[in-house]
C-alpha positions as CSV (number, residue, x, y, z in Angstrom):
1,X,-72.0,30.2,-83.3
2,X,-69.1,32.7,-83.8
3,X,-69.2,35.1,-86.6
4,X,-67.6,35.8,-89.9
5,X,-65.5,39.0,-90.4
6,X,-67.3,41.8,-91.8
7,X,-70.1,39.7,-91.0
8,X,-73.6,42.1,-89.6
9,X,-74.9,40.5,-85.6
10,X,-78.9,39.5,-86.4
11,X,-80.2,39.2,-82.9
12,X,-83.1,37.7,-83.9
13,X,-81.3,34.9,-85.8
14,X,-79.0,34.4,-83.3
15,X,-82.1,33.6,-80.7
16,X,-82.7,31.4,-82.4
17,X,-80.1,29.3,-83.5
18,X,-79.4,29.2,-79.7
19,X,-83.0,27.9,-79.4
20,X,-82.4,25.1,-82.0
21,X,-79.2,24.1,-80.3
22,X,-80.2,23.9,-76.6
23,X,-83.4,21.6,-77.3
24,X,-82.2,18.7,-77.9
25,X,-79.3,19.1,-75.7
26,X,-82.2,19.7,-72.6
27,X,-83.6,17.1,-73.4
28,X,-81.1,14.6,-73.5
29,X,-79.2,15.9,-70.6
30,X,-82.5,17.2,-68.8
31,X,-83.2,20.7,-68.0
32,X,-80.9,20.6,-64.5
33,X,-78.0,17.7,-66.3
34,X,-76.0,20.1,-67.7
35,X,-74.6,23.5,-66.0
36,X,-74.8,27.0,-67.5
37,X,-70.7,26.5,-68.8
38,X,-71.0,23.1,-70.2
39,X,-73.9,24.2,-72.1
40,X,-73.1,27.2,-73.5
41,X,-69.5,25.5,-74.7
42,X,-72.0,22.5,-76.3
43,X,-73.7,25.5,-77.6
44,X,-70.8,27.7,-78.7
45,X,-71.6,30.5,-77.5
46,X,-70.6,32.1,-74.3
47,X,-72.3,33.0,-71.1
48,X,-73.0,36.5,-72.0
49,X,-74.3,35.7,-75.5
50,X,-76.7,33.2,-73.5
51,X,-78.0,36.1,-70.9
52,X,-77.8,39.4,-73.9
53,X,-80.3,36.4,-75.2
54,X,-82.8,34.7,-72.4
55,X,-81.3,36.9,-69.2
56,X,-81.2,33.5,-67.3
57,X,-80.5,29.7,-68.2
58,X,-83.7,29.5,-67.0
59,X,-85.1,32.0,-70.0
60,X,-83.9,29.2,-72.1
61,X,-85.5,26.7,-70.8
62,X,-88.4,28.4,-70.8
63,X,-88.4,29.6,-74.3
64,X,-87.0,26.2,-75.6
65,X,-90.1,24.9,-74.2
66,X,-92.2,27.8,-75.4
67,X,-90.9,26.5,-78.3
68,X,-91.5,22.9,-78.2
69,X,-95.0,23.4,-77.0
70,X,-95.9,24.8,-80.9
71,X,-94.4,23.1,-82.2
72,X,-96.0,20.2,-81.3
73,X,-99.4,21.3,-81.4
74,X,-98.8,23.0,-84.8
75,X,-97.3,19.3,-85.7
76,X,-100.6,17.6,-84.0
77,X,-102.9,20.1,-85.6
78,X,-101.9,19.7,-89.0
79,X,-101.9,16.1,-88.9
80,X,-105.7,16.3,-87.1
81,X,-106.8,18.1,-90.1
82,X,-104.9,16.5,-92.9
83,X,-106.4,13.1,-91.8
84,X,-110.2,15.0,-93.1
85,X,-113.7,15.5,-91.2
86,X,-114.2,12.0,-89.7
87,X,-113.7,12.3,-86.2
88,X,-112.6,8.6,-86.2
89,X,-110.0,8.9,-88.4
90,X,-108.8,12.1,-86.6
91,X,-107.8,10.0,-83.3
92,X,-106.1,8.0,-85.1
93,X,-104.2,10.6,-86.5
94,X,-103.7,12.0,-83.3
95,X,-102.1,8.4,-82.0
96,X,-100.6,7.7,-85.0
97,X,-98.8,11.0,-84.8
98,X,-97.4,10.1,-81.1
99,X,-96.3,6.4,-82.4
100,X,-94.6,7.9,-85.0
101,X,-92.5,10.6,-82.3
102,X,-92.4,6.9,-79.8
103,X,-90.3,5.3,-82.5
104,X,-87.7,7.7,-82.6
105,X,-84.3,7.2,-81.3
106,X,-84.1,10.3,-79.1
107,X,-86.9,10.2,-77.7
108,X,-86.8,10.1,-74.0
109,X,-90.6,11.1,-73.5
110,X,-93.0,13.6,-73.2
111,X,-90.5,17.0,-72.7
112,X,-93.5,18.7,-71.5
113,X,-94.1,16.5,-68.6
114,X,-89.8,15.7,-67.7
115,X,-89.6,19.3,-67.7
116,X,-92.3,19.5,-64.8
117,X,-91.1,16.8,-63.2
118,X,-87.3,18.1,-63.0
119,X,-88.1,21.3,-62.9
120,X,-89.8,22.4,-60.2
121,X,-91.5,26.3,-60.9
122,X,-93.7,28.2,-61.5
123,X,-93.2,29.4,-64.7
124,X,-92.0,25.8,-66.0
125,X,-95.3,23.9,-64.4
126,X,-97.6,27.0,-66.2
127,X,-96.0,25.6,-69.3
128,X,-96.5,22.2,-69.0
129,X,-100.0,23.0,-68.3
130,X,-100.7,25.3,-71.4
131,X,-99.4,22.6,-73.2
132,X,-101.2,20.3,-72.2
133,X,-104.9,22.3,-72.4
134,X,-104.2,22.7,-75.8
135,X,-103.7,19.2,-76.7
136,X,-107.0,18.4,-74.4
137,X,-108.3,21.7,-76.8
138,X,-107.9,19.5,-79.4
139,X,-109.0,16.5,-78.5
140,X,-112.2,17.9,-76.9
141,X,-112.7,19.5,-80.3
142,X,-112.6,15.3,-81.8
143,X,-114.9,14.7,-79.4
144,X,-117.1,17.4,-80.2
145,X,-117.3,16.4,-84.0
146,X,-117.8,13.2,-83.1
147,X,-121.1,14.0,-81.4
148,X,-119.8,13.0,-77.6
149,X,-122.4,13.7,-75.3
150,X,-119.9,15.3,-72.7
151,X,-116.7,16.5,-75.1
152,X,-114.5,18.1,-72.4
153,X,-115.5,14.4,-70.3
154,X,-114.4,12.3,-73.5
155,X,-111.0,15.2,-74.3
156,X,-109.7,14.4,-71.1
157,X,-109.8,10.3,-71.2
158,X,-108.2,10.9,-74.4
159,X,-105.8,12.6,-73.5
160,X,-105.4,10.7,-70.6
161,X,-104.8,7.8,-72.9
162,X,-102.3,10.3,-74.7
163,X,-100.1,10.6,-71.8
164,X,-100.6,7.2,-70.2
165,X,-99.0,5.9,-73.7
166,X,-96.2,8.2,-73.5
167,X,-95.2,7.2,-70.2
168,X,-95.8,3.5,-71.8
169,X,-93.5,3.8,-74.7
170,X,-91.1,6.0,-72.3
171,X,-90.7,3.3,-69.8
172,X,-91.3,-0.3,-71.2
173,X,-90.8,0.5,-74.8
174,X,-92.3,2.2,-77.9
175,X,-93.6,-1.1,-80.0
176,X,-97.2,-0.8,-79.9
177,X,-97.7,1.6,-77.1
178,X,-100.0,4.5,-79.9
179,X,-101.6,1.3,-81.0
180,X,-102.8,-0.2,-77.9
181,X,-104.0,3.2,-76.5
182,X,-105.7,4.3,-79.8
183,X,-107.8,0.7,-79.6
184,X,-109.4,2.4,-76.1
185,X,-109.7,5.3,-76.9
186,X,-111.9,4.3,-79.9
187,X,-113.6,2.6,-77.8
188,X,-114.2,5.1,-75.5
189,X,-115.3,7.4,-78.5
190,X,-118.0,4.6,-80.0
191,X,-119.2,4.4,-76.2
192,X,-119.1,8.7,-76.2
193,X,-121.1,8.9,-79.2
Protein backbone atom coordinates (compact mmCIF):
# COMPACT_ATOMS: atom_id res chain seq x y z
CA UNK A 1 0.00 0.00 0.00
CA UNK A 2 2.42 2.59 -1.22
CA UNK A 3 1.87 6.14 -0.09
CA UNK A 4 2.01 8.80 -2.78
CA UNK A 5 4.83 11.30 -2.51
CA UNK A 6 3.80 14.18 -0.31
CA UNK A 7 1.01 12.20 1.37
CA UNK A 8 0.71 11.70 5.08
CA UNK A 9 0.70 8.17 6.43
CA UNK A 10 -2.51 7.41 8.33
CA UNK A 11 -1.88 4.39 10.60
CA UNK A 12 -5.59 3.71 11.13
CA UNK A 13 -6.29 3.73 7.41
CA UNK A 14 -3.25 1.52 6.74
CA UNK A 15 -4.36 -0.98 9.38
CA UNK A 16 -7.92 -1.03 7.98
CA UNK A 17 -6.62 -1.51 4.43
CA UNK A 18 -4.45 -4.43 5.53
CA UNK A 19 -7.43 -6.02 7.31
CA UNK A 20 -9.65 -5.59 4.25
CA UNK A 21 -7.05 -7.08 1.93
CA UNK A 22 -6.07 -9.93 4.25
CA UNK A 23 -9.62 -11.13 4.99
CA UNK A 24 -10.35 -12.79 1.62
CA UNK A 25 -6.79 -14.12 1.27
CA UNK A 26 -6.83 -15.85 4.66
CA UNK A 27 -10.35 -17.18 4.06
CA UNK A 28 -9.44 -18.57 0.65
CA UNK A 29 -6.03 -20.00 1.55
CA UNK A 30 -6.60 -20.84 5.20
CA UNK A 31 -4.86 -19.34 8.18
CA UNK A 32 -1.87 -21.63 7.90
CA UNK A 33 -2.02 -22.00 4.11
CA UNK A 34 0.02 -18.90 3.38
CA UNK A 35 3.32 -17.75 4.80
CA UNK A 36 4.15 -14.23 5.93
CA UNK A 37 6.30 -13.43 2.89
CA UNK A 38 3.62 -14.46 0.37
CA UNK A 39 0.90 -12.82 2.44
CA UNK A 40 2.79 -9.52 2.49
CA UNK A 41 3.35 -9.74 -1.26
CA UNK A 42 -0.36 -10.38 -1.86
CA UNK A 43 -1.29 -7.51 0.44
CA UNK A 44 1.28 -5.14 -1.01
CA UNK A 45 2.91 -4.37 2.33
CA UNK A 46 6.30 -5.03 3.86
CA UNK A 47 6.79 -7.40 6.75
CA UNK A 48 7.76 -4.40 8.84
CA UNK A 49 4.42 -2.72 8.10
CA UNK A 50 2.50 -5.90 8.93
CA UNK A 51 4.40 -6.34 12.19
CA UNK A 52 4.08 -2.64 13.10
CA UNK A 53 0.30 -2.83 12.88
CA UNK A 54 -0.38 -6.37 14.13
CA UNK A 55 2.74 -7.54 15.97
CA UNK A 56 2.75 -10.95 14.27
CA UNK A 57 0.85 -12.89 11.64
CA UNK A 58 -1.19 -14.34 14.52
CA UNK A 59 -2.07 -10.78 15.53
CA UNK A 60 -3.33 -10.16 12.00
CA UNK A 61 -5.30 -13.43 12.09
CA UNK A 62 -6.97 -12.44 15.36
CA UNK A 63 -7.83 -8.97 14.01
CA UNK A 64 -9.25 -10.43 10.79
CA UNK A 65 -11.40 -12.92 12.70
CA UNK A 66 -12.67 -10.32 15.17
CA UNK A 67 -13.57 -7.92 12.34
CA UNK A 68 -15.25 -10.72 10.39
CA UNK A 69 -17.24 -11.78 13.45
CA UNK A 70 -18.35 -8.18 14.04
CA UNK A 71 -19.51 -7.82 10.42
CA UNK A 72 -21.35 -11.16 10.38
CA UNK A 73 -23.06 -10.51 13.71
CA UNK A 74 -24.13 -7.00 12.71
CA UNK A 75 -25.48 -8.33 9.41
CA UNK A 76 -27.46 -11.07 11.15
CA UNK A 77 -28.83 -8.66 13.76
CA UNK A 78 -29.87 -6.21 11.04
CA UNK A 79 -31.67 -8.96 9.12
CA UNK A 80 -33.53 -10.05 12.25
CA UNK A 81 -34.51 -6.46 13.08
CA UNK A 82 -35.65 -5.82 9.50
CA UNK A 83 -37.88 -8.91 9.62
CA UNK A 84 -40.23 -7.21 12.07
CA UNK A 85 -41.60 -8.38 15.42
CA UNK A 86 -42.79 -11.88 14.44
CA UNK A 87 -40.28 -14.48 15.71
CA UNK A 88 -41.14 -16.83 12.82
CA UNK A 89 -40.25 -14.06 10.35
CA UNK A 90 -37.06 -13.36 12.29
CA UNK A 91 -36.11 -17.02 12.11
CA UNK A 92 -36.73 -17.00 8.36
CA UNK A 93 -34.47 -13.94 8.09
CA UNK A 94 -31.67 -15.82 9.88
CA UNK A 95 -31.72 -18.75 7.50
CA UNK A 96 -32.25 -16.54 4.44
CA UNK A 97 -29.15 -14.57 5.45
CA UNK A 98 -27.11 -17.74 5.71
CA UNK A 99 -28.49 -19.10 2.43
CA UNK A 100 -27.41 -15.93 0.63
CA UNK A 101 -23.90 -16.45 2.01
CA UNK A 102 -23.92 -20.13 1.01
CA UNK A 103 -24.85 -19.12 -2.54
CA UNK A 104 -21.87 -16.76 -2.95
CA UNK A 105 -19.19 -18.15 -5.30
CA UNK A 106 -16.46 -17.40 -2.76
CA UNK A 107 -18.19 -19.39 0.05
CA UNK A 108 -15.85 -21.88 1.74
CA UNK A 109 -17.65 -22.58 5.01
CA UNK A 110 -17.84 -20.73 8.29
CA UNK A 111 -14.67 -18.67 8.60
CA UNK A 112 -14.78 -18.96 12.39
CA UNK A 113 -15.13 -22.75 12.50
CA UNK A 114 -12.55 -23.10 9.74
CA UNK A 115 -10.18 -20.97 11.81
CA UNK A 116 -10.73 -23.02 14.96
CA UNK A 117 -10.16 -26.26 13.04
CA UNK A 118 -7.05 -24.99 11.24
CA UNK A 119 -5.35 -22.98 13.94
CA UNK A 120 -5.43 -24.79 17.28
CA UNK A 121 -4.43 -21.90 19.51
CA UNK A 122 -6.45 -20.54 22.40
CA UNK A 123 -6.88 -16.97 21.12
CA UNK A 124 -8.46 -18.20 17.86
CA UNK A 125 -10.66 -20.70 19.66
CA UNK A 126 -11.77 -17.94 22.08
CA UNK A 127 -12.74 -15.67 19.15
CA UNK A 128 -14.70 -18.55 17.62
CA UNK A 129 -16.48 -19.25 20.90
CA UNK A 130 -17.42 -15.55 21.29
CA UNK A 131 -18.66 -15.50 17.71
CA UNK A 132 -20.91 -18.52 18.26
CA UNK A 133 -22.10 -17.03 21.56
CA UNK A 134 -23.19 -13.91 19.69
CA UNK A 135 -25.17 -16.03 17.22
CA UNK A 136 -26.61 -17.95 20.15
CA UNK A 137 -27.72 -14.71 21.83
CA UNK A 138 -29.58 -13.73 18.64
CA UNK A 139 -31.28 -17.10 18.44
CA UNK A 140 -32.15 -17.16 22.16
CA UNK A 141 -33.72 -13.71 21.68
CA UNK A 142 -35.92 -15.09 18.92
CA UNK A 143 -36.87 -18.03 21.14
CA UNK A 144 -37.75 -15.68 24.00
CA UNK A 145 -39.91 -13.50 21.76
CA UNK A 146 -41.66 -16.66 20.54
CA UNK A 147 -42.48 -17.60 24.13
CA UNK A 148 -40.40 -20.80 24.18
CA UNK A 149 -40.58 -22.72 27.44
CA UNK A 150 -36.76 -23.01 27.48
CA UNK A 151 -35.36 -20.26 25.22
CA UNK A 152 -31.72 -21.19 25.89
CA UNK A 153 -32.30 -24.81 24.84
CA UNK A 154 -34.19 -23.78 21.72
CA UNK A 155 -31.48 -21.25 20.88
CA UNK A 156 -28.82 -23.97 21.11
CA UNK A 157 -30.88 -26.27 18.89
CA UNK A 158 -31.30 -23.49 16.34
CA UNK A 159 -27.56 -22.78 16.44
CA UNK A 160 -26.93 -26.46 15.69
CA UNK A 161 -29.18 -26.15 12.65
CA UNK A 162 -27.38 -22.99 11.48
CA UNK A 163 -23.95 -24.55 11.82
CA UNK A 164 -25.12 -27.88 10.42
CA UNK A 165 -26.55 -26.14 7.37
CA UNK A 166 -23.24 -24.33 6.96
CA UNK A 167 -21.30 -27.60 7.00
CA UNK A 168 -23.71 -29.23 4.54
CA UNK A 169 -23.52 -26.21 2.23
CA UNK A 170 -19.73 -26.33 2.40
CA UNK A 171 -19.31 -30.03 1.68
CA UNK A 172 -22.40 -31.00 -0.30
CA UNK A 173 -23.24 -27.75 -2.07
CA UNK A 174 -25.39 -24.80 -1.09
CA UNK A 175 -28.60 -25.73 -2.87
CA UNK A 176 -31.40 -25.74 -0.32
CA UNK A 177 -29.17 -26.07 2.76
CA UNK A 178 -30.67 -23.01 4.44
CA UNK A 179 -34.20 -23.90 3.35
CA UNK A 180 -33.98 -27.44 4.72
CA UNK A 181 -32.59 -26.17 8.03
CA UNK A 182 -35.30 -23.50 8.17
CA UNK A 183 -38.04 -26.13 7.89
CA UNK A 184 -36.51 -28.01 10.82
CA UNK A 185 -36.11 -24.75 12.75
CA UNK A 186 -39.78 -23.86 12.24
CA UNK A 187 -40.77 -27.28 13.56
CA UNK A 188 -38.61 -26.76 16.66
CA UNK A 189 -40.01 -23.29 17.17
CA UNK A 190 -43.62 -24.51 16.91
CA UNK A 191 -42.97 -27.41 19.30
CA UNK A 192 -41.23 -25.19 21.86
CA UNK A 193 -43.99 -22.60 22.16
